[in-house]
C-alpha positions as CSV (number, residue, x, y, z in Angstrom):
1,M,68.7,166.8,-112.7
2,D,70.7,168.8,-109.7
3,K,73.5,170.4,-111.1
4,C,75.6,167.5,-108.5
5,T,74.3,164.6,-110.1
6,A,75.6,166.3,-113.9
7,A,78.4,166.7,-112.7
8,L,78.9,163.3,-111.3
9,L,77.4,161.7,-114.8
10,T,79.6,163.7,-116.9
11,A,82.9,163.0,-114.8
12,I,81.3,159.2,-115.8
13,G,81.5,159.6,-119.3
14,L,84.8,161.4,-119.8
15,T,86.0,158.5,-118.2
16,I,84.2,155.3,-119.9
17,I,85.2,157.5,-123.0
18,F,89.0,157.4,-122.1
19,F,89.4,154.2,-120.6
20,L,86.7,152.0,-123.6
21,S,88.1,154.6,-126.4
22,P,90.2,153.1,-129.2
23,I,92.2,155.7,-129.6
24,T,93.8,156.9,-126.4
25,Y,94.4,160.7,-126.8
26,A,97.7,160.9,-124.1
27,F,100.5,163.1,-123.5
28,H,103.2,161.5,-125.6
29,E,100.9,160.8,-129.0
30,G,102.8,163.0,-131.3
31,G,100.1,164.7,-133.1
32,A,97.6,167.3,-132.4
33,E,96.1,165.7,-129.4
34,E,99.0,165.7,-127.1
35,Y,98.7,167.8,-124.2
36,C,101.4,170.3,-125.2
37,L,100.7,172.4,-122.2
38,G,101.4,170.0,-119.6
39,C,105.5,170.1,-120.5
40,H,105.3,173.5,-121.6
41,N,105.1,177.1,-121.0
42,I,103.3,179.1,-124.1
43,H,103.3,182.8,-123.9
44,R,104.5,186.1,-125.8
45,S,107.8,187.8,-125.8
46,A,108.0,191.1,-124.8
47,G,106.6,193.4,-125.8
48,S,103.9,191.5,-127.6
49,Q,100.6,193.0,-127.8
50,G,98.4,190.0,-129.5
51,S,96.1,188.0,-127.6
52,D,96.2,184.5,-126.8
53,T,94.5,183.3,-129.3
54,G,97.7,183.8,-131.9
55,E,97.2,187.6,-133.6
56,S,100.4,188.6,-133.0
57,S,103.1,189.0,-135.9
58,V,105.6,187.9,-132.8
59,A,106.1,184.3,-132.3
60,P,104.9,182.7,-129.5
61,K,108.1,181.9,-126.7
62,I,107.8,177.9,-125.7
63,T,109.7,177.1,-122.5
64,L,109.9,173.6,-120.4
65,R,108.0,173.8,-116.9
66,G,111.4,172.5,-115.2
67,S,114.4,174.1,-115.1
68,D,115.9,171.3,-117.7
69,S,114.1,168.8,-119.4
70,S,114.6,165.7,-117.0
71,S,112.9,168.4,-114.4
72,T,109.8,168.7,-116.8
73,C,109.4,165.1,-117.1
74,L,109.5,164.5,-113.2
75,Q,106.7,166.6,-112.9
76,C,104.7,163.8,-113.9
77,H,107.3,160.8,-113.0
78,A,108.2,161.8,-109.8
79,S,104.1,161.9,-108.3
80,S,104.5,160.6,-105.4
81,G,101.8,157.3,-105.6
82,A,101.2,158.2,-109.2
83,V,101.6,154.6,-111.7
84,Q,104.1,156.4,-113.5
85,S,106.6,157.4,-111.0
86,V,110.4,156.5,-111.4
87,L,111.4,158.6,-108.7
88,S,110.5,158.1,-105.0
89,N,112.0,159.6,-101.9
90,D,112.8,156.1,-100.3
91,G,113.5,153.9,-103.0
92,S,109.9,152.5,-103.3
93,R,109.5,152.4,-106.7
94,F,110.0,149.1,-108.3
95,T,109.4,149.9,-111.7
96,P,111.4,147.3,-113.7
97,G,113.8,150.4,-115.0
98,G,114.4,150.9,-110.9
99,D,114.1,154.1,-108.8
100,F,116.0,157.2,-109.3
101,Y,115.7,157.4,-105.7
102,W,119.1,155.7,-105.0
103,L,121.1,157.9,-107.8
104,Q,121.0,159.8,-104.3
105,K,122.4,157.3,-101.5
106,T,126.0,156.5,-101.3
107,F,126.5,153.6,-98.4
108,T,130.0,153.1,-96.7
109,W,131.4,149.9,-94.4
110,S,133.9,148.9,-92.5
111,E,134.9,145.2,-92.5
112,G,138.3,143.4,-91.6
113,G,139.4,147.3,-91.7
114,I,138.8,148.1,-94.9
115,S,136.6,151.1,-96.1
116,Y,134.5,150.7,-98.8
117,E,132.2,153.0,-100.5
118,S,128.8,152.3,-102.7
119,E,129.0,155.9,-104.6
120,A,125.7,157.0,-105.9
121,D,126.9,158.5,-108.5
122,S,127.7,154.6,-110.1
123,H,123.9,153.4,-109.1
124,G,122.6,154.3,-112.7
125,H,122.0,156.3,-115.2
126,N,123.1,159.7,-113.7
127,V,120.0,162.0,-115.3
128,V,120.3,165.7,-115.0
129,A,117.6,167.0,-113.1
130,L,118.8,169.7,-111.1
131,D,114.9,170.4,-109.6
132,Y,115.3,166.8,-108.4
133,G,118.8,167.0,-106.5
134,L,119.9,164.8,-110.0
135,H,123.2,165.7,-111.3
136,Q,125.9,164.9,-113.7
137,D,127.7,161.8,-113.5
138,R,131.1,162.7,-111.9
139,R,133.6,159.5,-112.5
140,H,132.6,159.9,-116.3
141,S,132.4,163.0,-118.6
142,T,130.7,160.6,-121.8
143,A,128.8,157.1,-121.2
144,P,131.1,154.4,-120.8
145,G,132.0,152.2,-124.0
146,G,130.3,155.2,-126.4
147,G,130.8,159.2,-126.8
148,Y,127.6,160.5,-125.2
149,L,128.0,163.2,-123.5
150,A,127.8,162.9,-119.8
151,S,126.1,166.7,-118.8
152,S,123.3,166.0,-121.6
153,L,121.9,163.1,-120.1
154,A,118.2,163.8,-119.8
155,C,115.1,161.4,-120.0
156,T,114.6,162.3,-123.0
157,S,118.4,161.2,-124.3
158,C,116.7,158.0,-124.6
159,H,112.7,158.3,-124.5
160,N,111.2,160.3,-127.5
161,P,108.6,162.6,-125.9
162,H,107.4,164.0,-128.5
163,A,107.0,160.1,-130.6
164,T,108.1,161.1,-133.7
165,T,110.0,158.0,-134.8
166,M,108.9,154.5,-134.6
167,A,110.6,151.0,-135.2
168,N,112.3,150.2,-138.8
169,G,112.7,154.0,-139.9
170,E,109.1,155.3,-139.7
171,T,108.4,158.9,-138.4
172,G,105.2,160.6,-137.9
173,S,102.6,160.8,-135.3
174,I,102.0,157.9,-133.2
175,V,98.0,158.1,-132.5
176,S,97.4,155.6,-129.7
177,G,99.1,156.3,-126.5
178,L,98.7,152.6,-125.3
179,T,101.5,151.5,-127.9
180,I,103.8,152.5,-125.4
181,Y,103.7,149.8,-123.4
182,G,104.8,147.5,-126.9
183,D,101.1,145.9,-126.7
184,G,100.5,145.8,-130.7
185,P,98.2,148.5,-131.8
186,F,94.9,149.3,-132.6
187,A,92.9,149.6,-136.6
188,D,94.3,152.3,-138.1
189,T,96.3,153.4,-135.8
190,T,99.9,153.2,-135.9
191,S,102.5,150.7,-133.7
192,G,105.1,153.1,-131.2
193,N,107.9,152.4,-129.6
194,Y,108.2,150.2,-126.3
195,R,108.4,152.6,-123.6
196,L,108.9,155.7,-126.2
197,L,112.2,154.2,-126.7
198,G,113.7,156.7,-129.5
199,G,114.0,155.0,-133.0
200,A,116.4,155.0,-135.7
201,G,117.9,158.6,-136.5
202,Y,116.2,159.7,-132.6
203,Q,118.8,162.6,-131.6
204,S,118.0,164.6,-128.9
205,S,118.7,168.6,-129.5
206,A,121.3,168.6,-126.5
207,Q,123.9,166.1,-128.6
208,G,122.2,166.7,-132.1
209,S,122.7,165.1,-135.1
210,A,126.6,163.3,-134.1
211,M,124.9,160.9,-131.2
212,A,121.6,160.0,-133.9
213,F,120.5,156.7,-132.8
214,S,121.4,153.4,-135.3
215,H,119.7,151.4,-133.4
216,E,115.2,150.6,-134.0
217,P,114.2,149.9,-130.6
218,P,113.8,146.8,-128.7
219,I,110.2,144.7,-129.1
220,A,108.8,144.4,-125.6
221,V,105.7,144.3,-123.8
222,A,105.1,145.5,-120.6
223,D,101.6,145.7,-118.4
224,S,99.6,148.5,-118.9
225,F,98.1,148.9,-115.7
226,S,100.6,148.2,-113.5
227,W,104.8,149.1,-113.4
228,T,105.1,147.8,-110.5
229,E,108.1,144.9,-111.8
230,T,107.8,141.1,-110.1
231,D,108.2,137.6,-111.5
232,S,104.8,137.4,-112.6
233,R,103.8,140.7,-113.9
234,H,107.1,141.7,-115.9
235,P,107.9,143.1,-119.6
236,A,108.3,140.5,-121.4
237,Y,111.0,141.1,-124.1
238,G,111.0,140.1,-127.6
239,S,114.2,141.1,-128.9
240,G,116.7,144.0,-130.0
241,M,117.4,144.9,-126.6
242,S,120.9,145.0,-126.0
243,E,121.1,147.0,-129.8
244,W,119.8,149.4,-128.7
245,C,121.7,150.0,-125.5
246,A,124.4,150.1,-128.2
247,N,123.0,153.8,-129.6
248,C,125.1,154.7,-127.0
249,H,126.9,151.6,-125.1
250,S,128.5,150.5,-129.0
251,D,131.9,149.4,-127.0
252,F,129.7,147.0,-124.8
253,L,127.4,145.1,-127.9
254,N,128.9,141.7,-127.9
255,S,125.7,139.0,-129.3
256,S,128.4,136.0,-130.0
257,A,128.5,133.0,-127.7
258,G,131.7,133.4,-126.7
259,G,132.5,137.4,-125.9
260,A,134.8,139.3,-126.5
261,G,137.9,141.9,-124.5
262,G,136.3,140.2,-121.2
263,R,133.1,141.1,-121.4
264,H,129.7,138.8,-120.7
265,P,127.5,138.5,-124.0
266,A,124.6,140.1,-124.9
267,G,122.5,140.8,-128.0
268,K,120.5,138.6,-130.5
269,G,123.5,136.1,-131.0
270,A,124.1,135.3,-127.5
271,K,122.2,132.7,-127.1
272,L,121.0,130.7,-124.1
273,N,121.6,127.4,-125.6
274,G,120.3,124.2,-124.7
275,D,122.7,123.6,-121.4
276,I,122.4,127.1,-120.2
277,A,118.6,127.2,-120.8
278,R,118.1,124.1,-118.8
279,N,120.5,125.1,-115.9
280,Y,117.9,129.0,-115.9
281,N,114.3,126.6,-115.5
282,S,116.0,123.8,-113.1
283,Y,117.8,127.0,-110.8
284,V,115.4,127.7,-107.7
285,K,118.5,129.0,-105.8
286,T,121.8,127.7,-104.2
287,G,121.9,124.1,-104.0
288,D,118.0,123.4,-105.3
289,L,117.8,122.3,-108.7
290,S,114.5,121.4,-108.7
291,G,112.1,124.2,-110.6
292,S,110.6,123.0,-113.6
293,Q,110.3,125.5,-116.5
294,A,106.7,126.4,-116.0
295,Q,108.1,128.7,-113.3
296,A,111.6,129.5,-114.0
297,Y,111.2,132.8,-114.7
298,L,113.1,135.5,-112.1
299,A,112.4,138.7,-112.2
300,L,115.7,139.4,-110.7
301,V,117.3,137.5,-114.1
302,P,115.1,139.0,-116.6
303,F,116.2,137.3,-120.9
304,E,114.8,138.1,-124.2
305,V,113.0,135.5,-125.8
306,G,114.3,135.6,-129.1
307,V,110.9,136.6,-130.9
308,S,109.8,139.8,-133.1
309,D,106.6,139.5,-133.4
310,V,104.8,141.4,-129.8
311,V,102.1,138.8,-130.6
312,F,104.3,135.7,-128.6
313,L,105.4,137.7,-125.8
314,D,103.1,138.1,-122.9
315,P,104.0,139.7,-119.6
316,S,102.1,137.7,-117.1
317,S,104.5,134.3,-118.2
318,S,106.3,132.6,-115.2
319,S,107.5,130.3,-117.6
320,G,111.9,130.0,-118.3
321,P,113.8,130.4,-121.4
322,G,112.5,127.9,-124.3
323,L,115.5,125.2,-126.2
324,G,117.5,127.7,-128.6
325,N,115.4,131.2,-129.2
326,A,116.4,133.0,-125.7
327,N,119.2,135.3,-125.0
328,V,120.9,136.9,-123.2
329,M,120.8,141.2,-123.2
330,C,122.2,143.8,-121.0
331,L,118.9,144.0,-118.7
332,T,119.3,140.5,-117.7
333,C,122.3,141.9,-115.1
334,H,121.3,145.7,-115.2
335,R,118.6,147.8,-114.2
336,A,117.8,150.5,-117.1
337,H,117.5,153.7,-114.6
338,A,118.4,152.8,-111.5
339,S,119.4,150.7,-108.0
340,A,121.2,150.2,-105.3
341,F,124.0,148.8,-106.6
342,E,126.6,149.6,-108.4
343,N,126.5,149.4,-112.1
344,S,123.1,149.5,-112.1
345,G,123.0,146.2,-111.0
346,R,119.9,143.5,-110.2
347,W,121.6,142.4,-107.5
348,D,125.1,143.4,-105.8
349,F,128.0,142.0,-107.8
350,R,130.4,142.7,-105.1
351,A,128.5,140.3,-102.3
352,V,129.5,136.1,-102.3
353,F,126.2,135.8,-100.6
354,I,123.5,137.9,-102.4
355,A,122.2,138.2,-98.5
356,E,124.8,140.0,-97.3
357,S,124.6,142.5,-99.9
358,H,125.7,146.6,-99.4
359,P,123.0,148.3,-99.0
360,R,122.7,146.5,-95.1
361,F,122.0,147.6,-92.2
362,G,124.5,149.6,-90.1
363,D,125.9,151.2,-93.5
364,G,126.6,154.7,-93.6
365,G,123.7,157.0,-94.9
366,V,121.3,153.7,-94.8
367,N,117.9,154.8,-93.6
368,G,114.2,153.7,-94.2
369,S,113.5,150.8,-96.2
370,D,116.4,151.1,-98.0
371,V,117.7,147.5,-97.2
372,V,114.4,146.2,-98.4
373,N,113.8,148.8,-101.3
374,S,117.0,147.3,-102.7
375,Y,115.8,143.7,-103.6
376,Y,112.2,145.0,-104.3
377,G,110.8,144.1,-101.1
378,R,112.1,140.8,-101.3
379,D,113.4,138.9,-97.9
380,I,116.5,137.3,-100.0
381,T,117.6,134.9,-96.5
382,A,114.1,133.9,-96.7
383,E,113.4,133.5,-99.9
384,F,116.7,131.8,-101.2
385,G,118.9,131.3,-98.0
386,E,121.7,132.7,-96.2
387,T,124.4,131.3,-98.8
388,Q,122.3,132.0,-102.4
389,R,125.7,133.5,-103.9
390,Q,125.6,135.5,-107.5
391,L,122.2,134.8,-109.5
392,C,125.0,134.2,-112.7
393,N,124.3,130.7,-111.1
394,K,120.6,131.2,-112.6
395,C,122.5,130.0,-115.8
396,H,126.0,129.0,-114.9
397,L,125.3,126.5,-112.0
398,K,129.0,127.5,-110.7
399,D,127.9,127.1,-106.7
């Protein structure tokens, strides 16, 4: 056997082991198999004469590969063409959470002699990643509705890179990397949190114990082979998303059906009751109520199914809500990372007709594919019509 053939067979074998092994060792498993050097530089302190095998009495100095934690994360999660990328150079990452690209885009326009602006900082969670041109939110010093410091907001504020906290207050090592998508653990392994979201007790190093999380991560399942969100390929949300968001945005959690303080209800108690669920299922677009539950799901207006076991969740389902269990959550209207619209909206909350959403062609700051990418490649006029009103109507039927 020649060297080329041997190398090829070795590569094939390793690929089979990686994809078919019931325990997939990857970056974020929290245990001994985690690839530490992917994120950290490990080297000796000045003056140390020890070898790389650890004989020196001087402790190793461990630093991040990026200038800050988010920059380190983005070394992999901003890789061009990578499935796990959440930052592009044109808004083309159609992930459920959105594309951090929009944090760098301010759009301006004029109507009736009045100037308007959709500011970059209003488009999402302003993680500080200096190596990638992402900076602190200039509008808020703390999280709206909470006390989390904007100056310390990072990917690791929400995601636990070492995966050391789990649901129900458990701590320890997560042994199966596949569980980051919410799917159930393999035999003899420990289930991890959806998207590595910090569990109860999690605290990022920048905030300390003053901001330790009190709410458990949500129950959800995502497609482990694609991060592109569509109506038939999307996270299936079970329960707990709004409660988890309240770790930082506590004032905005109101799960009662009536809401409070002018805020839309969100949470386990904000049920899509019979009438609301029927509205969602029948609503296709403005003027068209011919829909059916089996094909009602709209990725622009997701919902929680209202279950606490992932076995009941299907990320390929196109079904709308059942009668009585489903509920509204924060992510029904907002994206977790960023969007092209103010307040990280899934659609433009300020537009009367969403076909006239900003960014639009001719707006200041618009270039390339900004307009089509703002709605994840959907042609809003072709799909919904020029007179499609706010997507609140998917539940409320006021148009």
